[in-house]
N, C-alpha and C positions, 0 to 999 in steps of 0.2 A: 504494500500500500504506500502511496506517495506521502512522505512526511510533510512536505510543504502544503499539500491539500489538507492534511489534518490540522496544521497550524492555522491555515486560512479560515477553514470552516469553524473550528472550535473557538478561535479567538474572538469572533463576533459576539459570542454569548458567554464564554467561559470566564473571561477576565472579571466581569462584574460579579459572577457567582462566587468566584474565589475570593474576591475582595470583601463582598458583603455577606455571603452565605456562610463563610467559615470564620467569621470574626469571633465567634464564641468558642473557639477550640481549646481554650486553656484546660480545663478538666484534668483527667488522670494522666495523660501522656505529657511528660515534661513538667508536671505539676510540682515536682520536688526540687527542681533546679532553679537557677537564677533566670529572671525574665530575659528572653532574647529579643533581638531587634525585629525578628520576623522577616528579615530581608535576605537571609541566607541560611543554609543548613549544611551539615557535614554528613555524608552518606558513605558508609563502608559496606561494600557488597561482597557476597559470597562467590560471585562470578569473577573469572579471570579475564584479562585483556585478550580480545580476539574470539572469545566464545560467543555463540549466537545470542545467548541471553544478555551478555554484556553489550553487544552491538544494539540490541533492541532497547535496553534501558538507557544507553547513552543517547540514543535518538530521542527518547522520551524526556530525558533531562533537558536537552536542547529545546524541545517544544515547550516544556514547563517554564523555563526561564524566559523564553521569548514572549510568552503570554502573560506572565505574572510579574516579571522583574526580579523574582527570587532566585538567587544564585545557589547552585548545588555544588559543593565541593566533594567530589567523589573519589574514593580510592577503591580499586578493584583488588580486594584482599585475598580472594579465594576461599576455599572451604574452611580454613582455620580462622575465619573472621572473628568468631566469638572468643577464641583463645587469645587473640591479639587485643580484643577490646576489654576482656575481663579485668585486667589490672587497673583500669581507669573507672570502673563502675561505682566504686565507693565515693568518689568525688564527682566532679563534672566529667561526664563521659567524653571520650575522644570522638565519638560519633553520636549524632542526634537520631540517626536512623540506620538500621541494618536490615538484612534479610537472611532468613535461615528457616529450617523446619523445626517442629516442636521438640523432638528428642534432645537436640543440642541446647535449645533455649530453656527447656525444663531443667536440665542438669546444671547449667551454668548461670542462669539468671533467675528462674523462678525460685530456686532454693535459697537465693539470697535476697529475694524481693526487689530485684533490680530491673524487672520487666514491667512496663506500664500496662495497665488494663485498657485495651483499646475499644471497649464496648461502645463508647459514645461516638467513635468515628463512624460507626454504622449509621448514625443519624445524619451524617453530613451529606449535602446534595452533590450529585454527580455533575460536574461542570458540563454545560451544553446539553443536558438531558433533563428537561423540565419535569419536576415532580418526582424524580428518582433519587433515592439515597443509596449510599454504599450498601446498606443492609437490604435494599430491594434487589440488588443485582447479584449478591453473593449468596448462594443457597446455604441454608442452615447446616446441612450435612457436611459442607466443607468448613464452615466456621467451627464445628465441633472438633475437627481435626487440629485446630489451633488453640484449644482451650486447655488450661491447667489450673487446678484449684479453684474452679469456677470463674476464672478470668480469661478474657480474650487476649492472650499474650502474643499470638501470631495472627495477622490478618492475611489470609491466603491470596496469592495472585496466580500461582501455578500449581497444577495438580499432577501427580504421578499415579497411574493405575497399574496394579499387578495382575498378571494373568498368563495364560498359555499362548505364546507367540508362535506363529507359523507363516509359511509362504502360501498365500491364498491360491496361487496357481497350482500348487502341489496337492491341495485338499479343497477342491472347488465345492464339494458337497457340504462342507462345514459352513460355508458362507450362506447356504440356503436353509440349513437346519442344524442348530447347535445340539450337542448331546445333553440330555436332561439330567443325567447323573453320572457318577464315576464309572459304573459298569458299562454304560453306553460308550463313554469315551475310551475305556479300556479296550473295547472291541476295535477301535481305530488303531490303537497302539499295537494290538496283536496282529492286525493286518499288515502293518509295517514290518513287524518281525518276520512274518511269514514270507514277505517279499524280499527279505534279506537286507532291509534298511534299518538304521538305528532310529527307534521311535523318539528318544529323548536326549536332550543335550544338558550337561551339567559340568561346570568347573568346580569340582568338589574341594579344591584347595581353598575356596572362599567359603568359610563356615556359614555366613549369612545366606549365600546363594543355596547351599544345601538345606538350610533350615526352612526355606520357603515350603519345602515339601511336607514336613511334619506339621507345621503350623497351619497350613492350608487344609490338610486332611482333618485336623481337629475342628477348625472353624466350620468346615463344610458339613461336618456331622452334628455339631452342637451349637453353632452360631457364634457371632462375635461376643467376646468376653469370656468364652470357655477356656481358651488357652491361657489367658491372663489369670483366671481364677485358679487354675492348677498351679501356675508358677507362684502364686501368692500363698498357696497352701503350705503352711509351715510343718505339717506332718508328712508331706510328700505322698499321702495315700491316694490322692486323686489320680495320680499317674498310673495307678494300677486298676482303675475302673475300666470297664469294657470298651467304651468309645475311644479312650486314649490308647489302650493296647491295640485296638483295631487300626488306629492311625499308624502306629509303629509297624504293624504287620503289613500295611500297604506300602510303606516306604521300603521295608525289607524285601517284599515281593518284587518291587521294581529293581532293586539292587541285585538280588540273587537270580532274578529271571532274565537278566541280560537286556533290560530295556534301555539302559543308558549307553551312550556312544562309547566305543572302545577308547580306553585311556582316560576316562573321566576321573578315575580315582588316583591317577599318578601324574597327570599332565599339569602344566602351569597355566593359569589364566593369562590370556583369553583363548587358549588353544581350542577348547571344545566349543566355545561361543563362535569362534571363527568357522568351525566345521558346520555348525548350524546355519550360519549366514551364507555359506557356500553350497547349501543343499545336501549336506552329508548327515543331517539329523532332522527329525520331523518337528519337534516341539521344544520350546525353551520357556520355563517358568521364570518370569522376570518382570521388572517394572518397565513402564512405557518409554523410559530413556533409551531402551535397547535399539529402537529404530534409528535414532540419530547416531548412536554409538557404533553400530555395525554397518551403517550405510556405505562407508568408504570401501569396505571389502566384501559387501554382500554380492551375490551373483547378479548378473544383469537381469533386470526386470523383476527382482524380488518384490512380491506384493505383501507388505507387512499387514498381518491380520492378528487379532487377539480374541481368545475365548476366555470368559470368566471361568475360574476354577469350578468344575462341576460339583454340585452339592449332593448331600444325602437327604435333602428336605430339611435344611437347617431352619430353626424357628425364626420368625420375624419376616418382615416384608422384603421381598426381593432377594436376589442372590448376593451373598457377601462378597465384596471386592476389596482386596487389600489396597490401601491408598495412603499417600502422604502428601502434604502440601508444603510448598515453600512460600513464605510470605514476609510481611513487614513487621518489624519489631522496633519499638521505641523504648530506650532506657528510661526508667522512672525519673531519673535526675537530668534528663536531656535539657540543655539550655535552650535549644531551638525546637522544642517539641511542637509548638504551634505550626511553624513552617513545615516541619516534617509531616504533620497531619494534612496540610494543604496539598503537599506533594502526593501523598497516598491517595487522597480523594480524586485528584487529577488523573492518576494512573488507572483508576477503575472505569474511566469513560470507555464507551464501546469502541471508539476510534483507537484509543491507546491499547486496549486489550487485544483488538484485532491485529494491530501492528506488531505487538509482542508475539502473538501466536504465529503470525506469518514469518517473522524473522527466526524465532526460536524453534519453530516446527513442533510445538508442544501443546499441551492442554492448559487452558486458563480457567480461573475460578468463575468466570461468567459463562453460562451455558447458552447464551445467544450469539456466541462467536463461532465462526466457521473455522474448523481445524484442518490441518493437512491430511491428505488421504491416509497416510500411515497411522494417524491418530484416530481415525474415524471409529473403529471398533472400541478402542479404549474409552473415548469420550462418550460413546453410546452406552457402554457398560456402566460408567459412573453415573450417567444421567438416569438410567432406568433401574439401577440396583442400589444396594446399601454399602457405601464405603465404610471401612473400618481401619483403624491404625495398622500399619504394616507390623507383622508379628504380634498383632493384637495388643500392641503397646508394651509387650514384655521386655523388649530390648532397652527401652528408655526407663522403665520403672524398676527393673531388677537387673541392672547392667552387670553387676559382678556375678550373679548367678548365671546370667545368660552366657557370658564369655568363659567362665571357669567351670561351670557344672554342665550346662546344656550343650554347648558347642562341642566339647571333646566327645561326649557320648553319642551325640547325633551324627557327627562325622563318621564315627565307627559304624553306626547303623546304616547310613546311606551308602557306605562303601562296602557293605556286606561282611564286615568284620565282627559283627555281634548280632545275635538273634533279636527279634522283636520282644520276646519275653525277658531276655537278659537286659535289654535296653530299659524296659519299663521298670523292672525290679531295681536296677542300679540307679535309675533316675529318681525313683522314690526314695531310696536310701540316701543317696548323695544330697538330694534336696533337703531332706530332714537334717542331715549333718550341717549343711550350709546355714540353715536358719538357726540352728543351735549355736553356731559360732558367731553369726552376725546379728542375731536377734531379729 
């Protein structure tokens, strides 16, 4: 989309809205810091120079300054942005605005009460869209993925959906009719095996990538919150209940049944992912970033498609879909909190969200935006179904248990080195020991 066109059309009505409609932004964000001039702000971004997201946001910053006169001093810090910001949070923060996803914000900012509650930004008008507020255009289900301790600490602008990715040209029938449950999908995998092709891709040296399998099987059977409840069980007994054992059995059957591509348990990332993108494996359980990540080496004409993970009739409305959001965060002591909030409201306009989606080739938190063809299935899945925290929120709420107890055991399960029953028994026992040590 032409950025000059955006500036020209939005400027006619946006500047007044930003000047008058956002005048009462003081509230929670930046409320604890010294009053700023409102004429500039400092933004530290999780994106790096040259990334599509950086290019999109850089153009948006140019538009914002042109229309409001507010300068944005931006530093493209990369994924460690919160680690770099953290030492400054007790005083006047080095940045008035950052962007990240909830797990990092929760562990580094919520625990120290240094993330502002942005609930009142939802009431702010969208520049150039008469009668619409931020809260009107961002669905509640995405807002939930940015809440912690009852506060809206992350306002999402980008959404990542998890699911089973495949080449639509290799499986045209799936585009017409999705499998209703795991058994129906398993039939597709069996057909691949019988044809001498690898049904599944997995780089098992990445523990989180392996963990997608067990966590999805649990949620598919018992619904969102079920994996989290078991992780929180200090007795460890829940892991030995039938549904959890069945999830382990399904992972084990994939490992021992030869469903994963050869070398998955010994190669180094991204070797197996590359096999998948070049047509040497059928399906990859992954987040929607995978289309952009593998596009440079995907086979010619690869048609990126995604299936939601098949359920067993999990309770609740819609199929559960693993998701995470990346969004805006304002430190509670930000000096230029009001200017930061004006910038956030500006970026939720339809023109800006469309421009971001076009450049980044991703999914945004407004559902009235046209996404790239590679994101069509993922966006549809998010819109029609029930998003829930990736790994059911276990990785962010029980980080030590996740990395020290679950990861080692599950890696052994998914690589066929331990039986489902032994995995369940050991997970129960080691979880109980973990909670005895840590409380």
